[in-house]
N, C-alpha and C positions, 0 to 999 in steps of 0.2 A: 504494500500500500504506500509506496514511496511518494506517489504524486497526490495523495489525499491527506491533508493535514488534520490531525485530531488534537484538539486543545483540551486542557484540563478545565473543568468547571466545578464550582463548589455548590452543593445543594444545601437546603435548609438544615439538614441533619448533620452537616459538617463532614460528610463523606465525600471523597474525591470521585467525581464522575468525569467523563470526557464528552466532548461535543465535536461533531463533525458537521460542517455546513456544506451541502452538496447540491448539485443539479443532477436530477435523474431524467433521462430521456428514454421514453418507451417507444418502440416501434409499433406499428399498426396491430400486429399480432398479439401484443401484450397489454394493450390499453385497458381491456376489461378484466384483467387478472388482478386479484387483491395482493399484489406483491409487497406493498408497504406493510399491510397488516401481517402477512406471513413473516416478514423479516423482523418486525418488532416483537412479535410473539415468540418466534423461534430463537431469537438472540437476546431476548430480555432488554429491549431498548424502548425508550420513550421518543416519540417523534413530534415535530412541530412543522407543519406545512406553512412556509412563508409566502409562497405564491405558486400558482399553477395555471397552466393552459392545457386543457385536454380536449381533444376532438376524436372523431372516429379514426383519424389517420395517424395521430401522434400525441404523445403526452410529454409535457415538459414541466417538471416540478422542482421548485427550490425548497429544500427540506433540511431540518436539523435533526440529527440523531444524537441522543444522550444515552450514555451507558458506559459499561466497562470498555476500555480501549480495545482489547482483543475481540470483544463481541461486535463492536462497530466494524473492525477490520474484517471479521468473518462475514458479517452481513453485506458489506460492500463486495467481497469476493462472490458471495452467493448471488447477489443481484446481477453482477456482471455475467455469471454463469447462466442466468436465466435469459440474458439478452438485453438487459438494461445498460445504457451508457451512463457511467457514474463519473462526474467531474467535480473537483473541489470548487467552491465559491471563494474567490479571492477578492480581497478588498484592494481597491486602487486608492492609494493615499497620495494626494497632491499637496506638496508643501509650498 
């Protein structure tokens, strides 16, 4: 997962969790599949959809995954194996 940054985030219970901010791009064949639900259930993650554009032809979702770092990494690998394009959301900082 060298190209997908996972950052530490603190929860209210003072336990260290990690967060990955990602773009998920679904091809036409996967648009109707509940892949986010499966990934968050199977890898014990919490998700937050920041924005989405979904049609019958393609789905593009900006999402945050929170959870254990290894669980996030495994979920990303699994999503890619299913045919989803996973890319990190990178901030552009202009000084």
